[in-house]
C-alpha positions in Angstrom: 10.4 -31.0 15.6 11.3 -31.4 12.0 15.0 -30.9 11.0 14.4 -28.7 8.1 17.7 -28.7 6.7 17.9 -32.4 6.2 14.5 -32.4 4.4 15.3 -32.5 0.7 11.7 -32.0 -0.5 9.9 -29.2 1.6 6.4 -28.6 2.3 3.6 -26.3 3.1 2.2 -25.7 6.6 -1.6 -25.8 6.6 -4.0 -26.2 9.4 -1.3 -26.9 11.9 0.3 -29.7 9.9 3.1 -30.3 7.3 1.4 -30.8 3.9 3.2 -32.1 0.9 2.7 -30.2 -2.2 0.3 -31.8 -4.7 0.8 -29.7 -7.9 4.0 -31.6 -9.0 5.7 -28.2 -9.5 8.7 -27.5 -7.6 11.6 -24.8 -7.2 15.1 -25.6 -6.3 16.4 -23.9 -3.0 20.0 -23.2 -3.1 22.8 -22.7 -0.5 24.2 -19.6 -2.0 27.6 -20.2 -0.4 28.2 -23.5 -1.9 26.1 -23.3 -5.1 24.6 -26.5 -4.3 20.8 -27.4 -4.5 19.9 -28.4 -1.0 16.1 -29.0 -1.4 13.0 -28.6 -3.5 10.2 -26.5 -2.5 6.6 -27.1 -3.9 4.8 -24.4 -5.7 1.1 -24.6 -4.8 -1.6 -24.8 -7.2 -4.6 -22.4 -7.3 -6.8 -25.4 -5.6 -4.1 -25.8 -2.9 -4.2 -22.1 -2.0 -8.0 -22.2 -2.0 -8.0 -25.1 0.5 -5.6 -23.3 2.7 -7.7 -20.1 2.8 -10.8 -22.2 3.6 -9.1 -23.8 6.6 -7.8 -20.4 7.6 -11.4 -18.8 7.3 -12.8 -21.7 9.4 -10.4 -21.3 12.1 -10.8 -17.6 12.4 -14.0 -17.1 14.4 -12.6 -19.1 17.6 -9.4 -17.0 17.3 -11.3 -13.7 17.0 -13.3 -14.6 20.1 -10.3 -15.6 22.4 -9.4 -12.6 24.7 -6.7 -10.3 23.2 -4.8 -10.8 26.5 -4.6 -14.7 25.8 -3.6 -14.0 22.2 -0.9 -11.8 23.6 0.3 -14.4 25.9 0.6 -17.0 23.0 2.7 -14.2 21.1 5.0 -13.8 24.2 5.5 -17.7 24.3 6.4 -17.7 20.6 8.9 -14.9 21.4 10.5 -17.0 24.1 10.7 -20.1 21.9 12.3 -17.9 19.1 14.8 -16.5 21.5 15.5 -20.0 22.9 16.1 -21.5 19.3 18.0 -18.5 18.1 21.1 -20.5 17.1 18.9 -22.8 15.0 17.2 -19.9 13.3 20.7 -18.3 12.6 21.9 -21.7 11.0 18.7 -21.7 8.7 19.0 -18.0 7.8 22.7 -18.5 6.8 22.2 -21.6 5.0 19.4 -20.4 2.6 20.2 -16.8 2.3 24.0 -16.8 2.7 24.1 -14.3 5.4 26.8 -14.1 7.9 26.1 -15.1 11.6 26.5 -11.5 12.4 23.8 -10.4 9.9 21.4 -13.2 10.9 21.7 -12.3 14.6 20.9 -8.8 13.7 18.0 -10.0 11.8 16.6 -12.0 14.7 17.1 -8.7 16.9 15.0 -6.6 14.6 12.5 -9.1 14.0 11.8 -9.6 17.7 11.0 -5.8 17.7 7.9 -6.4 15.7 7.0 -9.4 18.0 7.5 -7.2 21.1 5.1 -4.6 19.7 2.4 -7.1 18.9 2.6 -8.4 22.6 1.1 -5.0 23.5 -2.1 -5.8 21.4 -4.3 -5.2 24.1 -3.3 -1.5 24.1 -3.7 -1.3 20.5 -7.2 -2.8 20.4 -8.6 -0.3 22.9 -11.6 1.7 21.4 -13.0 5.1 22.5 -16.0 5.9 24.6 -18.1 9.2 24.9 -20.9 9.6 27.4 -24.2 11.5 26.7 -23.1 12.8 23.1 -26.8 13.9 22.9 -30.2 12.8 24.0 -28.8 10.3 26.6 -26.9 8.6 23.9 -23.6 7.0 24.5 -21.1 6.4 21.6 -18.1 4.1 21.4 -15.9 2.7 18.8 -14.6 -1.0 19.0 -11.9 -2.8 16.9 -12.3 -6.1 15.2 -9.9 -8.2 13.3 -10.4 -8.4 9.6 -10.3 -12.2 9.2 -7.9 -14.0 6.8 -5.1 -11.8 5.8 -1.9 -12.6 3.6 1.6 -11.7 3.6 3.9 -12.0 0.7 7.6 -11.7 1.8 11.0 -11.6 0.1 14.3 -13.5 0.0 16.3 -11.0 1.6 15.0 -11.3 5.2 13.6 -14.9 5.9 12.8 -14.0 9.4 12.7 -10.2 10.0 10.1 -9.3 7.4 7.7 -12.2 7.9 7.8 -11.4 11.6 7.1 -7.6 11.0 4.2 -8.4 8.5 2.5 -11.1 10.5 3.1 -10.7 14.4 0.5 -7.9 14.9 -1.8 -9.5 12.6 -1.9 -12.7 14.7 -2.0 -10.7 18.0 -5.1 -8.7 17.1 -7.0 -11.9 16.2 -6.6 -12.5 12.3 -5.8 -15.6 10.4 -2.6 -15.3 8.6 -1.3 -16.8 5.5 2.4 -16.3 4.7 3.6 -16.8 1.2 7.3 -16.9 1.8 9.8 -16.5 -1.0 10.4 -19.8 -2.6 14.1 -19.0 -2.4 14.3 -19.1 1.5 11.2 -21.3 2.7 13.0 -23.2 5.4 13.1 -20.2 8.0 9.4 -19.9 7.4 8.5 -23.4 7.8 10.6 -23.6 11.1 8.9 -20.6 12.7 5.6 -22.5 11.8 6.4 -25.2 14.2 7.4 -22.5 16.9 4.0 -21.0 16.5 2.3 -24.3 17.0 4.5 -25.2 20.0 3.7 -21.7 21.4 0.0 -22.8 21.5 -1.5 -21.0 18.3 -4.4 -22.9 17.2 -4.3 -24.9 14.0 -5.4 -22.7 10.9 -4.5 -19.4 12.2 -0.8 -19.5 10.9 -0.4 -21.1 7.4 2.7 -21.2 5.2 1.9 -21.7 1.4 5.1 -21.9 -0.9 4.4 -20.9 -4.5 4.8 -18.5 -7.4 2.7 -16.2 -9.2 -0.1 -18.7 -9.5 -0.3 -18.9 -5.5 0.0 -15.1 -5.3 -2.8 -14.3 -7.7 -5.3 -16.6 -5.8 -4.3 -14.6 -2.6 -4.9 -11.3 -4.4 -8.3 -12.3 -5.8 -9.8 -14.6 -3.4 -12.7 -12.7 -1.6 -11.9 -14.4 1.7 -8.6 -12.7 1.8 -9.2 -9.3 3.5 -5.8 -7.7 3.3 -2.4 -8.0 1.6 1.1 -7.0 2.8 4.0 -7.3 0.5 7.7 -6.4 0.3 9.7 -6.8 -2.8 10.5 -5.0 -6.0 8.9 -1.8 -7.2 7.3 -3.4 -10.3 5.9 -6.3 -8.4 4.8 -4.0 -5.4 2.9 -2.0 -8.0 1.1 -5.1 -9.6 0.2 -6.4 -6.0 -1.3 -3.0 -5.0 -3.3 -2.5 -8.4 -4.5 -6.1 -8.3 -5.4 -6.2 -4.5 -7.1 -2.7 -4.9 -9.1 -4.1 -7.9 -10.5 -6.9 -5.7 -11.4 -4.5 -2.9 -8.7 -5.5 -0.4 -6.7 -3.6 2.0 -2.9 -3.6 0.7 0.2 -2.1 1.6 3.2 -3.0 -0.9 6.6 -1.9 -0.3 8.9 -1.8 -3.3 12.5 -1.1 -4.0 14.9 1.5 -2.8 17.6 3.7 -4.3 19.0 5.3 -1.2 21.5 8.1 -1.2 24.1 9.2 1.4 24.9 13.0 1.0 28.3 14.1 2.4 28.9 17.4 3.2 32.5 19.0 3.4 32.5 19.3 7.0 31.9 15.6 7.8 34.5 13.3 9.1 35.4 11.4 6.2 36.9 8.5 8.1 33.5 8.1 9.9 31.6 8.5 6.4 33.6 5.8 4.7 33.0 3.3 7.5 29.3 4.0 7.5 28.8 3.9 3.9 30.8 0.6 3.5 28.7 -1.0 6.4 25.5 0.3 5.0 26.3 -0.2 1.3 27.8 -3.7 1.4 26.4 -5.6 4.3 24.4 -8.5 3.2 25.9 -8.4 0.0 23.9 -5.3 -0.7 20.7 -7.2 -0.7 18.6 -4.8 1.4 16.1 -2.4 0.4 17.5 0.1 2.9 21.1 -0.3 1.8 22.9 2.8 0.8 23.4 2.5 -3.1 24.6 6.0 -4.0 27.0 8.3 -2.3 26.6 12.0 -3.1 29.7 14.0 -1.9 29.3 17.7 -2.0 32.3 19.3 -3.8 35.1 17.8 -5.9 37.6 18.0 -3.1 35.2 15.9 -0.8 34.7 13.4 -3.5 38.4 13.1 -4.3 39.5 12.7 -0.7 36.4 10.2 0.1 37.1 7.9 -3.0 40.8 7.5 -1.8 39.7 6.4 1.7 37.0 4.2 0.2 39.3 2.3 -2.2 41.7 1.3 0.6 38.9 0.0 2.8 36.8 -1.7 0.2 39.7 -3.7 -1.2 40.2 -5.0 2.4 36.7 -6.5 2.7 36.4 -10.3 3.0 33.9 -11.9 1.2 32.9 -15.6 2.1 30.6 -18.1 3.8 29.1 -17.5 7.2 31.7 -20.0 8.6 34.7 -18.1 7.4 34.4 -15.0 9.3 33.3 -12.9 6.3 32.3 -9.2 6.1 29.5 -10.3 3.8 28.4 -13.5 1.9 27.1 -14.5 -1.5 24.2 -13.3 -3.5 20.9 -15.3 -3.5 21.3 -17.1 -6.8 23.4 -17.7 -10.0 20.9 -15.6 -12.0 21.4 -12.6 -9.7 25.1 -12.9 -9.9 25.0 -12.8 -13.7 22.5 -10.0 -13.6 24.8 -7.9 -11.3 27.8 -8.6 -13.5 26.0 -7.4 -16.6 25.1 -4.1 -14.5 28.7 -3.4 -14.0 29.5 -4.0 -17.7 26.8 -1.6 -18.8 27.9 1.0 -16.2 31.4 1.0 -17.7 29.9 1.3 -21.2 27.9 4.4 -20.1 30.9 6.1 -18.7 31.2 5.3 -15.2 34.7 5.1 -13.7 35.8 1.8 -12.1 37.3 2.4 -8.5 36.9 -1.1 -7.3 36.2 -3.9 -9.8 34.3 -6.9 -8.3 34.4 -8.7 -11.7 38.1 -9.3 -11.6 38.5 -10.6 -8.2 39.4 -14.3 -7.4 36.6 -14.6 -5.2 34.1 -13.8 -8.0 35.9 -16.0 -10.6 36.8 -19.1 -8.8 35.1 -19.3 -5.3 32.2 -21.8 -5.1 28.8 -20.3 -4.4 27.4 -17.1 -5.7 29.9 -14.8 -4.4 31.0 -11.2 -5.8 33.7 -9.1 -4.7 32.7 -5.4 -3.9 32.4 -2.8 -6.9 32.6 0.8 -6.6 31.8 3.2 -9.5 32.6 6.7 -9.6 31.3 9.5 -11.9 27.9 8.1 -12.2 25.3 10.4 -13.6 21.6 10.6 -13.5 20.2 8.8 -16.7 22.8 5.9 -16.2 21.0 2.5 -15.5 23.1 2.1 -12.4 21.7 5.2 -11.0 18.1 4.9 -11.9 17.5 1.1 -11.2 17.9 -0.8 -7.9 20.9 -3.2 -8.2 20.5 -6.0 -5.6 24.1 -6.7 -5.1 27.6 -5.3 -4.1 27.7 -2.7 -6.6 27.7 0.9 -5.1 28.1 4.2 -7.1 29.3 7.7 -6.6 27.3 10.8 -7.9 29.2 14.0 -7.4 27.5 17.1 -6.8 28.4 20.9 -6.3 26.0 21.9 -3.5 23.5 20.5 -1.1 20.7 22.0 -3.1 21.9 20.0 -6.1 21.8 16.8 -4.0 18.3 17.4 -2.7 17.0 18.2 -6.1 18.4 15.1 -7.6 17.3 12.7 -4.9 13.6 14.3 -5.1 13.6 13.9 -8.8 14.1 10.1 -8.5 11.1 7.7 -8.8 12.0 6.0 -5.6 11.9 7.3 -2.1 12.7 4.8 0.6 15.6 6.0 2.7 18.3 8.7 2.6 20.9 10.2 5.0 23.1 13.1 5.3 26.4 13.3 7.1 27.4 16.8 8.5 28.2 18.6 11.5 26.2 21.6 10.4 22.9 21.8 12.1 21.6 24.3 9.6 22.5 21.8 6.6 20.8 19.0 8.5 17.7 21.0 9.1 17.5 22.1 5.4 18.0 18.5 4.2 15.4 16.8 6.5 12.8 19.6 5.8 13.1 19.7 1.9 13.9 16.1 1.1 10.9 14.1 -0.5 11.8 10.6 1.0 10.1 8.6 3.8 13.0 7.7 6.1 15.7 10.4 6.7 18.9 9.8 8.7 21.2 12.5 10.1 24.7 10.9 10.6 22.9 7.6 10.7 23.9 5.3 7.7 20.7 3.0 7.5 17.8 5.1 8.7 15.3 2.4 9.1 13.2 3.0 12.2 13.0 0.8 15.4 9.9 -1.7 15.3 7.7 0.6 17.4 7.8 3.3 14.8 6.2 3.3 11.3 8.1 2.2 8.1 7.4 5.1 5.8 8.7 4.9 2.2 7.5 7.4 -0.5 6.8 7.3 -4.3 7.6 4.1 -5.9 9.0 2.5 -2.8 5.5 2.3 -1.2 2.2 1.7 -2.5 -1.0 2.0 -0.3 -1.9 3.9 2.8 -1.6 1.2 5.4 1.5 0.0 7.5 2.9 -3.6 8.3 5.7 -2.1 10.4 5.2 -0.1 13.5 2.1 0.8 15.7 -0.1 1.9 12.6 -0.2 -1.8 11.5 -2.8 -2.4 14.3 -5.1 -0.2 12.5 -4.2 -1.9 9.2 -5.1 -5.3 10.4 -8.4 -4.3 12.3 -11.6 -2.6 11.4 -13.4 0.0 13.6 -17.0 -0.4 14.4 -18.8 2.8 15.7 -21.9 2.1 18.0 -24.4 4.9 19.4 -26.6 3.5 21.9 -29.5 4.6 24.1 -31.4 2.8 26.6 -35.1 3.8 26.8 -37.4 3.6 29.8 -40.8 1.8 29.1 -42.9 5.1 29.6 -40.6 7.1 27.4 -42.2 8.3 24.1 -40.4 10.9 22.1 -42.9 10.8 19.1 -42.2 11.1 15.6 -39.4 13.1 14.2 -38.2 13.5 10.6 -35.4 15.8 11.3 -31.7 14.9 10.8 -30.4 13.5 14.3 -28.9 16.2 16.4 -26.5 16.2 19.3 -28.5 18.8 21.1 
């Protein structure tokens, strides 16, 4: 098996083979913890993507015709290999994304939930059957895979999101093309080799590395039947609109501006721990990270700020080998953008509680590290409130009542996740009933569902009607055919009838 971390010029994985890029265009892959360029990844041309699609299309019929039980068996073997090699996967995730070992292990655990669900594909492929619906006619539905499908994944989860996007797609009989983030290509290439070792036929799993040129070919090519995407909201909207224009099934998950509402009766020590863990974990590079704290009442806010400042100032930021609480952000460009966002927030009137700009870790440590920043007295209309900041900058918006919090959250254009901390059942019920957000927590810091429930962002956080997480993804990656059949005896002659068919 290829030692990916020692390969300085990375590749594509097409038709079961490692394929060097031919476009002559490359993107640099950083180790975010050291700032070093560790490899170059090829950016596929339109022609290279077309060739990969053709190979996937040619491989699809034989995979479709294999029994669903056999496909599930291969998925199970892939799971076993992934578990067996988890230490290697952790190393890859940490190296190319900068995550801590604990965070990388959590990503594997959550990713395996999607694989486990896909192993149950025989159940999800079941149709329905009705006997004698009328005139000795039996009716049944049957599910079939779509064909070639594509997944476009983000940098912040090199393993979990690709597994969530593709495991069920493979299990129900599709040929899958993964366009991994060019910032974190090593994990995707490694799991390609695990799929091959598990017995997946050549051409059923493809990894194409590339930029917008490769993406556009996936969106426009008529052989690609469905697109799943996870990333920022503007790109998600582009993916959705373009895919729909070309008649594809599409679900595109965008950004999140997730809120934690804190009622006066909540245990503020527990709230502080939950907020810091959910807000700053993975350097805040999660679409489900809590970005905005909404304490109800000035007294609640003042007490909470004091507790938070002490805890946040003790956070350790460093490489995964240093026992850190969180690691670096993904790139120098990301670090620069986050620092500018803090500057603008201060100019707009936010109060700096913890200033990550002035810490030694931010100024002098090698790599793309940022100490944690906490902003108070943030108001709607400020850039830091309206837009998702993918870095360790969290903010506090003070509200007077629970009704005020619900109103503000419902007015925001994003609706991924939200949570409320309270010991009051009536307040919790009011919140969960009235809030217009897809994933809601009560005393749960990150309300992301387990793999066997659907992922359900609202508004600008999700485009399309399908699912790439949870049981509904089996429907997204299959098409249902309805069959009505009747067997006539040789002597039977019902004569001509021009009436609309009846079930009588």
